[in-house]
C-alpha positions as CSV (number, residue, x, y, z in Angstrom):
1,X,3.0,151.2,-30.3
2,X,-0.8,152.9,-30.6
3,X,-1.9,153.2,-27.8
4,X,-5.2,150.3,-28.0
5,X,-8.7,151.8,-26.1
6,X,-10.3,148.9,-24.0
7,X,-13.9,148.1,-25.4
8,X,-16.7,146.9,-23.6
9,X,-18.5,144.0,-24.0
10,X,-22.5,144.0,-25.2
11,X,-22.2,147.9,-26.5
12,X,-23.5,149.2,-29.2
13,X,-20.5,150.4,-31.6
14,X,-22.5,154.3,-31.4
15,X,-21.9,154.5,-28.2
16,X,-18.1,153.4,-29.3
17,X,-17.8,156.9,-31.4
18,X,-19.5,159.3,-29.6
19,X,-21.3,157.5,-26.4
20,X,-24.6,158.8,-27.4
21,X,-27.7,156.0,-28.0
22,X,-31.3,155.9,-28.5
23,X,-33.9,155.7,-25.7
24,X,-34.6,151.8,-27.2
25,X,-31.4,150.9,-27.1
26,X,-30.7,152.3,-23.6
27,X,-33.8,150.2,-22.4
28,X,-33.2,147.1,-24.5
29,X,-28.8,147.4,-22.9
30,X,-30.9,147.2,-19.5
31,X,-33.4,145.0,-19.5
32,X,-30.1,142.7,-20.6
33,X,-28.9,142.9,-17.3
34,X,-29.3,140.3,-14.6
35,X,-32.0,142.2,-12.9
36,X,-33.6,143.0,-15.7
37,X,-33.6,139.1,-17.2
38,X,-35.0,137.9,-14.0
39,X,-37.9,140.8,-14.0
40,X,-38.3,139.6,-18.0
41,X,-38.5,136.0,-16.7
42,X,-40.6,136.1,-13.6
43,X,-42.9,138.2,-14.9
44,X,-43.6,136.0,-18.5
45,X,-43.2,132.6,-16.5
46,X,-45.9,133.6,-14.0
47,X,-47.9,136.1,-16.1
48,X,-48.5,132.8,-18.1
49,X,-49.4,130.4,-15.0
50,X,-51.7,133.1,-14.3
51,X,-53.5,133.2,-17.6
52,X,-53.7,128.9,-17.1
53,X,-54.8,129.0,-13.7
54,X,-57.7,131.4,-14.5
55,X,-58.6,129.5,-17.5
56,X,-59.0,126.1,-15.2
57,X,-60.9,127.7,-12.4
58,X,-63.4,129.7,-14.9
59,X,-63.5,126.2,-16.4
60,X,-64.0,123.8,-13.9
61,X,-61.0,121.9,-15.1
62,X,-59.0,122.9,-11.4
63,X,-61.5,122.6,-8.4
64,X,-58.0,122.8,-6.5
65,X,-58.9,125.5,-3.5
66,X,-55.1,125.0,-2.2
67,X,-54.4,125.9,-6.7
68,X,-56.5,129.3,-6.2
69,X,-54.3,130.6,-3.8
70,X,-51.0,130.2,-5.9
71,X,-53.3,131.4,-9.2
72,X,-54.6,134.8,-7.4
73,X,-52.6,135.1,-5.2
74,X,-48.6,134.0,-6.0
75,X,-48.6,133.9,-9.6
76,X,-50.0,137.3,-9.8
77,X,-47.4,138.7,-6.8
78,X,-44.5,137.1,-8.4
79,X,-45.6,138.5,-12.4
80,X,-46.5,142.1,-10.6
81,X,-42.8,141.7,-8.7
82,X,-40.7,141.0,-12.2
83,X,-42.5,143.7,-13.8
84,X,-41.1,146.3,-11.3
85,X,-37.8,144.3,-11.5
86,X,-37.5,146.3,-15.3
87,X,-37.9,149.6,-14.8
88,X,-35.9,149.1,-11.7
89,X,-32.8,147.5,-13.4
90,X,-32.9,150.3,-15.7
91,X,-33.1,152.8,-13.5
92,X,-29.4,151.9,-12.1
93,X,-28.3,151.2,-15.8
94,X,-28.5,154.6,-16.6
95,X,-27.5,155.9,-13.4
96,X,-24.4,154.2,-14.4
97,X,-24.2,155.5,-17.5
98,X,-24.9,158.6,-16.1
99,X,-21.5,158.2,-13.7
100,X,-19.3,158.2,-17.0
101,X,-20.9,161.0,-18.3
102,X,-22.9,159.5,-21.0
103,X,-25.2,162.2,-22.9
104,X,-28.8,161.0,-21.4
105,X,-30.4,162.8,-23.6
106,X,-34.3,163.4,-23.8
107,X,-36.3,160.5,-24.4
108,X,-38.3,161.5,-27.9
109,X,-41.0,159.0,-29.3
110,X,-41.3,160.4,-33.6
111,X,-44.3,158.2,-34.8
112,X,-42.6,159.0,-38.6
113,X,-40.2,156.4,-37.7
114,X,-41.6,153.0,-38.0
115,X,-39.6,151.3,-35.1
116,X,-41.1,153.8,-32.7
117,X,-44.6,153.0,-33.9
118,X,-44.2,149.7,-33.3
119,X,-42.3,149.5,-30.2
120,X,-45.1,152.2,-28.7
121,X,-48.1,149.9,-30.5
122,X,-46.3,146.6,-28.4
123,X,-46.3,148.6,-25.2
124,X,-50.1,149.8,-25.2
125,X,-51.1,145.9,-26.4
126,X,-49.4,144.3,-23.5
127,X,-50.7,147.1,-20.9
128,X,-54.1,146.4,-22.3
129,X,-53.7,142.4,-21.5
130,X,-52.3,143.0,-18.6
131,X,-54.9,144.9,-17.2
132,X,-57.3,142.7,-18.6
133,X,-55.8,139.9,-17.1
134,X,-55.0,141.5,-13.8
135,X,-58.4,142.9,-13.2
136,X,-60.0,139.5,-14.3
137,X,-57.4,138.4,-11.2
138,X,-58.4,141.1,-8.7
139,X,-61.9,140.4,-9.3
140,X,-61.9,136.8,-9.1
141,X,-59.5,137.2,-6.0
142,X,-62.1,139.0,-4.1
143,X,-64.9,136.3,-5.1
144,X,-62.1,133.3,-3.6
145,X,-61.5,135.8,-0.6
146,X,-65.0,136.0,0.1
147,X,-65.9,131.9,0.3
148,X,-66.5,129.9,3.1
149,X,-63.6,127.6,2.3
150,X,-60.8,130.5,2.5
151,X,-62.4,131.4,5.5
152,X,-62.7,128.1,6.8
153,X,-60.6,125.9,5.7
154,X,-57.1,127.9,4.5
155,X,-56.1,128.6,8.7
156,X,-57.0,125.0,9.2
157,X,-55.5,124.5,12.3
158,X,-57.2,127.4,14.2
159,X,-60.4,127.6,12.2
160,X,-61.1,123.9,11.8
161,X,-63.0,124.3,15.4
162,X,-65.4,127.3,13.9
163,X,-65.5,125.8,10.5
164,X,-66.8,122.7,11.5
165,X,-69.3,123.7,13.9
166,X,-71.0,126.1,11.4
167,X,-71.1,123.2,8.8
168,X,-73.3,121.6,10.8
169,X,-75.8,124.8,11.9
170,X,-78.7,126.5,10.8
171,X,-76.6,128.6,8.8
172,X,-74.7,126.5,6.8
173,X,-76.3,128.0,3.6
174,X,-75.4,131.4,4.4
175,X,-71.6,132.7,3.7
176,X,-69.5,133.6,6.2
177,X,-68.5,137.3,5.0
178,X,-72.7,137.7,5.5
179,X,-72.2,137.9,9.3
180,X,-68.8,138.4,9.5
181,X,-68.8,141.4,7.1
182,X,-72.1,142.0,5.3
183,X,-72.6,144.7,2.4
184,X,-70.3,147.5,1.4
185,X,-66.9,148.3,1.0
186,X,-66.7,149.8,4.3
187,X,-67.0,146.8,6.0
188,X,-65.0,145.2,3.9
189,X,-62.2,147.2,3.7
190,X,-62.4,147.4,7.8
191,X,-62.5,143.6,7.8
192,X,-59.3,142.6,5.8
193,X,-57.0,145.4,7.6
194,X,-58.2,143.5,10.4
195,X,-57.1,140.1,8.3
196,X,-53.4,141.2,8.4
197,X,-53.2,141.1,11.4
198,X,-54.8,137.6,12.1
199,X,-52.9,136.5,9.2
200,X,-49.7,137.7,10.8
201,X,-50.6,135.7,14.2
202,X,-51.1,132.8,12.0
203,X,-47.8,132.7,10.3
204,X,-46.0,133.5,13.7
205,X,-48.3,131.3,15.9
206,X,-49.0,134.0,18.5
207,X,-53.5,133.3,17.7
208,X,-55.1,132.4,20.8
209,X,-56.1,129.1,21.6
210,X,-59.0,129.2,21.8
211,X,-60.0,131.9,19.9
212,X,-62.2,134.4,22.3
213,X,-65.1,135.2,22.4
214,X,-67.1,137.0,21.9
215,X,-65.8,138.5,18.7
216,X,-64.0,142.2,19.0
217,X,-65.7,144.9,16.6
218,X,-67.8,142.0,15.1
219,X,-70.3,144.5,12.6
220,X,-73.8,145.4,14.7
221,X,-76.3,142.5,14.4
222,X,-78.7,145.6,12.7
223,X,-76.5,145.6,9.8
224,X,-76.6,142.1,9.2
225,X,-79.0,139.7,11.6
226,X,-82.0,142.0,10.6
227,X,-81.0,141.4,7.1
228,X,-83.3,138.3,7.0
229,X,-84.5,138.1,10.9
230,X,-86.0,141.4,11.7
231,X,-88.2,142.3,15.4
232,X,-90.7,143.4,13.6
233,X,-92.1,140.2,12.4
234,X,-94.4,138.6,15.2
235,X,-93.1,135.0,16.4
236,X,-95.6,134.2,19.2
237,X,-94.6,131.3,21.1
238,X,-92.6,128.4,20.3
239,X,-92.6,125.1,21.6
240,X,-88.9,123.5,22.7
241,X,-88.7,120.2,24.5
242,X,-85.7,119.0,26.6
243,X,-85.2,115.1,27.4
244,X,-82.6,114.2,29.4
245,X,-81.4,111.1,31.0
246,X,-79.6,109.9,34.5
247,X,-77.2,107.2,34.9
248,X,-79.8,105.1,37.6
249,X,-82.6,105.5,34.1
250,X,-81.7,105.5,30.7
251,X,-84.3,104.3,29.2
252,X,-87.1,106.2,30.4
253,X,-86.4,109.9,29.9
254,X,-87.5,113.0,31.6
255,X,-88.9,115.0,28.9
256,X,-89.9,118.9,29.9
257,X,-91.9,120.8,27.3
258,X,-92.1,124.5,28.0
259,X,-93.0,127.0,25.5
260,X,-91.2,130.4,24.4
261,X,-92.8,133.9,24.1
262,X,-90.4,134.7,20.9
263,X,-92.7,137.8,21.0
264,X,-92.2,140.4,18.1
265,X,-95.0,143.1,16.9
266,X,-98.3,141.4,18.1
267,X,-100.7,142.5,14.9
268,X,-103.2,142.8,17.5
269,X,-102.2,145.3,19.9
270,X,-99.5,147.1,18.0
271,X,-97.1,146.7,20.8
272,X,-93.6,144.8,21.7
273,X,-93.8,141.7,23.6
274,X,-91.8,138.8,24.1
275,X,-88.8,138.2,24.3
276,X,-87.6,139.8,21.3
277,X,-88.7,143.4,23.1
278,X,-85.6,143.9,23.8
279,X,-84.3,145.1,20.5
280,X,-87.4,146.0,19.4
281,X,-87.2,149.6,17.4
282,X,-89.0,151.6,19.7
283,X,-86.8,150.2,22.9
284,X,-82.8,150.8,23.2
285,X,-81.4,148.6,26.0
286,X,-77.5,149.3,26.5
287,X,-75.7,147.5,29.4
288,X,-72.1,147.9,30.7
289,X,-70.5,144.8,30.5
290,X,-68.2,144.3,33.5
291,X,-65.2,141.6,31.5
292,X,-64.6,140.7,28.0
293,X,-67.4,137.8,27.9
294,X,-69.7,139.8,28.9
295,X,-70.6,137.3,32.0
296,X,-70.3,140.5,34.4
297,X,-72.6,142.9,33.7
298,X,-72.9,146.4,35.5
299,X,-75.7,149.4,35.3
300,X,-78.3,148.9,32.7
301,X,-80.2,151.4,31.1
302,X,-83.5,151.1,29.4
303,X,-84.3,154.5,26.8
304,X,-88.6,154.1,26.3
305,X,-90.6,154.9,23.6
306,X,-92.0,158.3,25.8
307,X,-88.1,159.1,25.8
308,X,-87.7,158.2,29.8
309,X,-84.7,156.2,30.4
310,X,-84.3,153.9,33.6
311,X,-81.0,153.2,35.3
312,X,-80.6,150.6,37.1
313,X,-78.2,149.4,39.4
314,X,-76.0,146.3,40.7
315,X,-77.9,145.6,44.1
316,X,-79.6,149.4,43.7
317,X,-75.7,150.7,44.5
318,X,-75.6,153.6,42.5
319,X,-72.0,154.6,43.5
320,X,-71.5,151.2,41.2
321,X,-69.6,152.4,38.1
322,X,-68.2,149.1,37.0
323,X,-64.3,150.6,36.6
324,X,-63.5,150.0,33.0
325,X,-67.0,148.6,32.5
326,X,-67.9,149.2,28.2
327,X,-70.6,150.1,27.1
328,X,-72.3,148.4,24.9
329,X,-76.2,148.8,23.1
330,X,-78.0,145.2,23.2
331,X,-79.0,143.6,20.0
332,X,-79.1,139.9,18.5
333,X,-75.8,138.6,19.5
334,X,-76.0,139.1,23.5
335,X,-78.4,136.7,23.8
336,X,-77.6,134.8,20.5
337,X,-74.1,134.4,20.9
338,X,-73.3,131.0,19.5
339,X,-75.9,131.7,16.7
340,X,-73.5,129.9,13.8
341,X,-71.0,128.2,15.7
342,X,-72.3,126.1,17.8
343,X,-70.6,124.1,20.3
344,X,-72.8,121.3,21.4
345,X,-73.3,120.4,25.4
346,X,-71.7,117.0,26.9
347,X,-74.7,115.7,28.5
348,X,-77.6,116.7,26.3
349,X,-75.1,114.9,23.2
350,X,-74.7,112.0,25.2
351,X,-79.1,111.6,26.1
352,X,-79.4,112.1,22.5
353,X,-77.7,109.3,21.7
354,X,-79.3,106.9,24.2
355,X,-82.7,108.9,22.9
356,X,-82.4,108.1,19.5
357,X,-80.6,105.1,20.2
358,X,-77.3,105.4,18.2
359,X,-76.4,104.5,21.8
360,X,-78.4,101.4,23.0
361,X,-79.9,102.3,26.1
362,X,-80.4,98.7,27.4
363,X,-76.0,98.4,28.1
364,X,-76.1,99.4,31.4
365,X,-73.8,101.7,32.6
366,X,-73.3,102.7,29.1
367,X,-74.3,106.8,30.1
368,X,-71.8,106.9,32.7
369,X,-69.2,105.4,30.2
370,X,-69.5,107.9,27.2
371,X,-69.7,110.6,30.0
372,X,-66.2,109.4,30.9
373,X,-64.7,108.9,27.2
374,X,-66.2,111.3,26.0
375,X,-64.3,113.5,29.1
376,X,-60.8,111.5,29.0
377,X,-57.6,113.6,28.1
378,X,-56.8,112.7,24.5
379,X,-53.6,114.2,23.2
380,X,-55.0,115.0,19.7
381,X,-57.6,113.9,18.1
382,X,-55.6,111.4,15.6
383,X,-54.8,109.4,19.2
384,X,-58.6,110.0,19.9
385,X,-59.8,108.3,16.5
386,X,-57.7,105.4,17.6
387,X,-59.0,105.3,21.4
388,X,-62.2,106.3,22.2
389,X,-63.8,103.2,20.7
390,X,-61.7,101.0,22.7
391,X,-61.6,102.7,25.5
392,X,-65.8,101.9,25.6
393,X,-65.1,98.7,25.4
394,X,-62.3,98.4,28.1
395,X,-64.4,100.1,30.5
396,X,-67.6,97.9,29.4
397,X,-65.6,95.2,30.1
398,X,-64.3,96.4,33.9
399,X,-68.3,96.9,34.3
400,X,-69.6,94.1,32.9
401,X,-66.9,91.6,32.1
402,X,-65.7,90.5,28.9
403,X,-68.6,87.6,27.7
404,X,-70.9,90.6,28.0
405,X,-68.8,92.7,25.8
406,X,-68.1,89.6,23.0
407,X,-71.6,88.9,22.9
408,X,-72.5,92.7,22.1
409,X,-69.9,93.8,20.7
410,X,-71.3,95.1,17.3
411,X,-73.7,97.4,19.6
412,X,-71.3,98.9,21.4
413,X,-68.6,99.6,18.4
414,X,-71.9,101.3,17.1
415,X,-72.1,103.3,19.8
416,X,-68.5,104.1,20.3
417,X,-68.7,105.6,16.6
418,X,-71.3,107.9,18.0
419,X,-69.2,108.8,20.2
420,X,-66.1,109.2,18.3
421,X,-68.3,111.5,16.4
422,X,-69.6,113.7,19.0
423,X,-66.2,114.4,20.2
424,X,-64.3,115.0,16.9
425,X,-66.9,117.6,16.6
426,X,-66.2,119.3,19.5
427,X,-62.8,119.0,21.0
428,X,-59.5,119.9,19.3
429,X,-56.5,119.7,22.0
430,X,-54.7,121.9,20.2
431,X,-57.0,125.0,19.9
432,X,-57.9,124.2,24.0
433,X,-61.3,123.8,22.2
434,X,-63.3,121.0,24.8
435,X,-66.7,120.3,26.5
436,X,-68.1,123.9,27.9
437,X,-65.9,126.0,26.3
438,X,-68.3,128.1,24.8
439,X,-71.0,128.1,26.3
440,X,-74.4,130.1,24.6
441,X,-76.3,133.3,26.3
442,X,-80.1,132.4,25.1
443,X,-81.7,130.8,28.2
444,X,-79.9,129.8,31.6
445,X,-78.5,126.5,31.8
446,X,-75.0,127.8,32.1
447,X,-76.1,130.4,34.8
448,X,-73.4,129.3,37.7
449,X,-70.9,130.3,35.5
450,X,-72.4,133.9,34.5
451,X,-74.1,133.3,31.5
452,X,-77.9,133.4,30.0
453,X,-80.2,135.6,31.0
454,X,-80.0,136.0,34.9
455,X,-76.5,138.3,33.9
456,X,-79.7,141.0,33.8
457,X,-82.7,139.2,35.3
458,X,-81.0,138.8,38.7
459,X,-83.8,140.9,40.4
460,X,-80.6,142.9,42.0
461,X,-80.5,145.4,39.6
462,X,-82.5,148.0,40.8
463,X,-83.4,151.8,40.1
464,X,-83.3,154.6,42.5
465,X,-86.7,154.3,43.3
466,X,-86.6,150.5,44.0
467,X,-88.3,148.9,40.6
468,X,-85.5,146.0,39.8
469,X,-85.0,144.7,36.6
470,X,-87.8,140.7,37.1
471,X,-86.9,136.9,37.4
472,X,-90.1,135.8,37.0
473,X,-90.2,132.8,34.5
474,X,-93.3,133.2,32.7
475,X,-91.6,136.8,31.1
476,X,-90.2,134.7,28.8
477,X,-91.7,131.2,28.4
478,X,-94.8,128.8,30.5
479,X,-95.9,125.5,30.5
480,X,-97.1,125.0,26.7
């Protein structure tokens, strides 16, 4: 009986005869492997969905930002992964042929053959289409990752406090990247590399609660803030009003007005003056921050236009070098440390409610009860939504009786709604953000915690010859 030769299914007749195949046949056979078919299927599906998603976003039919994540990140990644699987499948298939001593030959393209011309033309057309689509995807993805929504809402739990504060700030119409990144490719690349670390922290839950401030490695204000605000401009004076109440007198506010010496370059004298003297073009102020929050200041150096540098030491002690202190050149955010993500002060928020009549000042004890309601610990923001109005009604019932609450229910509910809005704009229990978590340096209202002007202006920082950084009130403001 003649010996029967075992045949491999799916192998061309030419290979059965002499072990040789053209490169087109080798590629075609490779694509029929499970890995090759997976690559083709994944690429086809993801590429098609990417094109449809692009059309949807460009025509405005799709406005969901989470759909943008899928369109610009998930589908293109899947298509690229599928494309990579195709040559990998060919590689492993050819390795098997080599092991079986099949003639590998050289890849020869003969444009005299019609099927070769068609294959090359198809390859070129598909390559151009892929390049065009992926270039458009990269362009749209770049703009999407630069959007405020991407910065503030994608990582909702982590960034919700900052995004909420940003949306009500004076810079709400200024894009996040304008301040955090600015123009140019260098800082864009730095920001995206830093963003990888932040994405990892979000995914594995290792992010800080609350987010530490100030932000490390933030681009200098000269590159960002001064694109719109510049110290050369003379602002002169600006009147600021402070309104406050006490628990004993909810109807008659104490109103204090001060005239801030904003300053700048005075056009009459051509000299820098006022508060903005600190960041003037011909003055350089450097300081030694002794802690991460920059609330404790060691040595201070002031370089004047003449080139003379004065160095001030805490308590005049030249040996106080400040172990571990970090030197920093003063710029805008050393005073305006919350220029956009401004969180409100508890008492000021309640007093504003009384002043604007959003909290009824004629209700006995409403100020004290409002402070109690807002400082109560709620397990979550959802719990606060359920309990704040009810808690205010309960406190008023204990203070003024149930009949009083029944008679004034409408105005108490309205006051409670204002308190709820105030709470939701400033407190996030899950992120450990509450009243006073983020304080400002522009002024000296939180001087007991080391915030504000008196970090340096304390009459204690002295030079070796006894000159001090003064604490005179009229340096920065006077009566209007």
